[in-house]
C-alpha positions as CSV (number, residue, x, y, z in Angstrom):
1,X,66.9,4.6,96.3
2,X,69.8,5.8,94.4
3,X,67.5,8.5,92.9
4,X,66.5,9.7,96.4
5,X,70.1,9.7,97.5
6,X,71.1,11.7,94.5
7,X,68.3,14.3,95.0
8,X,69.2,14.6,98.7
9,X,72.9,15.1,97.8
10,X,71.9,17.7,95.2
11,X,69.6,19.5,97.7
12,X,72.4,19.5,100.3
13,X,74.9,21.0,97.8
14,X,72.4,23.7,96.8
15,X,71.9,24.5,100.5
16,X,75.6,24.6,101.1
17,X,76.2,26.9,98.2
18,X,73.5,29.3,99.4
19,X,75.1,29.5,102.8
20,X,78.6,30.0,101.4
21,X,77.8,32.6,98.7
22,X,76.8,35.5,101.0
23,X,79.9,34.9,103.2
24,X,82.1,35.0,100.1
25,X,80.4,38.1,98.7
26,X,80.9,40.0,102.0
27,X,84.7,39.5,101.9
28,X,84.9,41.3,98.5
29,X,86.1,44.9,98.9
30,X,84.5,47.4,96.6
31,X,87.0,50.0,95.4
32,X,85.7,53.5,94.7
33,X,85.8,54.5,91.1
34,X,89.0,56.1,90.2
35,X,88.8,59.8,89.5
36,X,89.8,60.6,85.9
37,X,93.1,62.5,85.9
38,X,92.9,65.5,83.6
39,X,95.7,67.3,81.9
40,X,96.2,70.7,83.5
41,X,97.1,72.2,80.1
42,X,94.3,70.8,78.0
43,X,90.4,71.0,78.2
44,X,88.8,68.6,75.7
45,X,85.3,68.7,74.3
46,X,84.5,65.5,76.3
47,X,85.4,67.3,79.5
48,X,83.2,70.3,78.6
49,X,80.3,68.0,77.7
50,X,80.5,66.6,81.3
51,X,79.6,70.0,82.6
52,X,76.2,71.1,81.3
53,X,76.2,74.2,83.5
54,X,78.9,75.9,81.3
55,X,77.5,78.8,79.3
56,X,80.5,79.9,77.2
57,X,84.3,79.4,76.6
58,X,85.3,81.8,79.4
59,X,83.1,80.0,81.8
60,X,84.8,76.7,80.8
61,X,88.2,78.1,81.6
62,X,87.1,79.8,84.8
63,X,85.5,76.7,86.2
64,X,87.7,73.9,84.8
65,X,91.2,75.5,84.7
66,X,91.0,78.8,86.6
67,X,94.8,78.9,87.1
68,X,95.1,79.8,83.4
69,X,93.6,83.2,84.3
70,X,96.1,84.0,87.0
71,X,99.3,85.9,86.4
72,X,102.5,83.9,86.3
73,X,105.1,84.2,89.1
74,X,107.2,86.6,87.1
75,X,104.2,88.8,86.2
76,X,102.8,88.6,89.7
77,X,105.7,90.6,91.1
78,X,105.1,93.1,88.3
79,X,101.6,93.7,89.6
80,X,102.9,95.7,92.5
81,X,105.4,97.7,90.4
82,X,103.4,99.0,87.5
83,X,102.2,102.6,87.3
84,X,103.5,105.6,89.3
85,X,105.4,105.5,92.6
86,X,102.2,105.4,94.7
87,X,101.5,101.9,93.4
88,X,104.2,100.2,95.5
89,X,103.6,98.9,99.0
90,X,105.5,100.7,101.7
91,X,108.7,99.0,102.9
92,X,107.1,97.6,106.1
93,X,103.8,96.7,104.4
94,X,100.4,98.2,105.1
95,X,99.9,99.2,108.7
96,X,96.8,100.2,110.6
97,X,95.8,103.8,109.8
98,X,98.4,104.1,107.1
99,X,98.3,107.2,104.9
100,X,100.3,105.6,102.1
101,X,98.7,105.8,98.7
102,X,99.0,102.1,98.2
103,X,97.0,101.2,101.3
104,X,93.4,102.0,102.1
105,X,91.5,101.8,105.3
106,X,88.9,99.0,105.5
107,X,85.4,99.8,106.6
108,X,85.3,97.0,109.2
109,X,84.5,97.5,112.9
110,X,87.9,96.5,114.0
111,X,89.3,100.0,114.0
112,X,90.6,100.1,110.5
113,X,92.9,97.4,109.4
114,X,94.9,98.6,106.4
115,X,94.5,96.6,103.2
116,X,96.2,96.8,99.8
117,X,94.3,98.8,97.3
118,X,92.5,97.3,94.3
119,X,95.6,97.9,92.1
120,X,97.6,95.4,94.0
121,X,95.2,92.4,93.8
122,X,97.2,89.2,93.3
123,X,94.9,87.7,90.6
124,X,93.9,89.2,87.3
125,X,90.1,89.4,87.0
126,X,88.5,90.4,83.8
127,X,85.0,90.8,85.4
128,X,85.8,93.6,87.8
129,X,89.5,94.2,87.5
130,X,90.3,97.0,85.0
131,X,92.6,97.5,82.1
132,X,95.6,97.1,84.3
133,X,94.7,93.5,85.2
134,X,94.1,92.6,81.6
135,X,97.7,93.1,80.7
136,X,98.7,90.2,82.9
137,X,96.3,87.7,81.3
138,X,97.4,85.2,78.6
139,X,97.0,86.0,74.9
140,X,94.1,84.2,73.2
141,X,94.2,82.5,69.9
142,X,91.0,81.0,68.4
143,X,91.7,78.8,65.4
144,X,95.2,80.3,65.2
145,X,93.9,83.8,65.0
146,X,95.0,86.2,67.7
147,X,92.2,87.9,69.6
148,X,92.0,91.1,71.6
149,X,91.7,89.4,75.0
150,X,90.3,86.5,77.0
151,X,86.9,88.1,77.0
152,X,86.5,86.9,73.4
153,X,86.0,83.5,74.9
154,X,82.5,84.6,76.0
155,X,81.4,84.5,72.3
156,X,82.2,80.7,72.1
157,X,79.4,78.2,72.9
158,X,80.7,75.1,74.8
159,X,79.4,72.9,71.9
160,X,81.6,74.8,69.4
161,X,84.9,74.0,71.3
162,X,86.9,71.1,70.2
163,X,89.9,71.7,72.4
164,X,91.5,74.4,74.6
165,X,95.2,74.3,75.3
166,X,97.3,76.5,77.6
167,X,100.9,77.3,76.7
168,X,103.2,78.6,79.5
169,X,105.0,81.9,79.0
170,X,108.2,80.3,77.7
171,X,106.3,78.0,75.4
172,X,104.2,80.8,74.0
173,X,107.1,83.2,73.6
174,X,109.1,80.5,71.8
175,X,106.2,79.9,69.4
176,X,104.7,83.4,68.9
177,X,107.5,85.8,70.1
178,X,107.5,88.6,72.7
179,X,104.4,89.7,74.4
180,X,103.4,86.3,75.6
181,X,105.1,86.3,79.0
182,X,101.8,85.3,80.7
183,X,101.2,82.4,78.3
184,X,98.6,81.8,75.6
185,X,95.3,80.0,75.4
186,X,94.8,78.2,72.1
187,X,91.3,77.3,71.2
188,X,90.3,74.9,68.3
189,X,86.7,75.1,67.4
190,X,84.8,72.0,66.0
191,X,85.1,73.4,62.5
192,X,88.9,73.4,62.5
193,X,89.7,70.9,65.2
194,X,88.8,67.7,63.3
195,X,90.7,68.8,60.1
């Protein structure tokens, strides 16, 4: 009889554990996985490897840290003041049916809402912007060699990039001198990055 009692007790404890386990499992809260916080001034090879859709270095900057390609606050105000006198917005801004050289009439159906011309765009764009927008982009250095412009990033394959780092205008001017008011993008390739 003691054997039967022991087996009955064991069976009862297994049954009790089976009933309690799902109740205990339901009270556990699952926390979502924490999003990895990235440094806004650095793009690493690991981060680039997480994005197989990237085709070149410019694509990596454009998709992962697009703020690097925008003019700084100080140079943003310069966008409206470069060139001849017709490049400045009128004192009251662009008005409907304005004849000011800075403003152009839109082709919309709403009767012609005046819009700033292409020369006054707030963001520098190397794809369609012109030479005037390029002067407001950061200076590019690949393996400590100064390049002509950020379009040279298009020659870099994502697998060749060890690290990309952005220096603000003050940091870049302090390190490299004048002409770096819009910052600098420093790229280390795999060849030089590990050394």
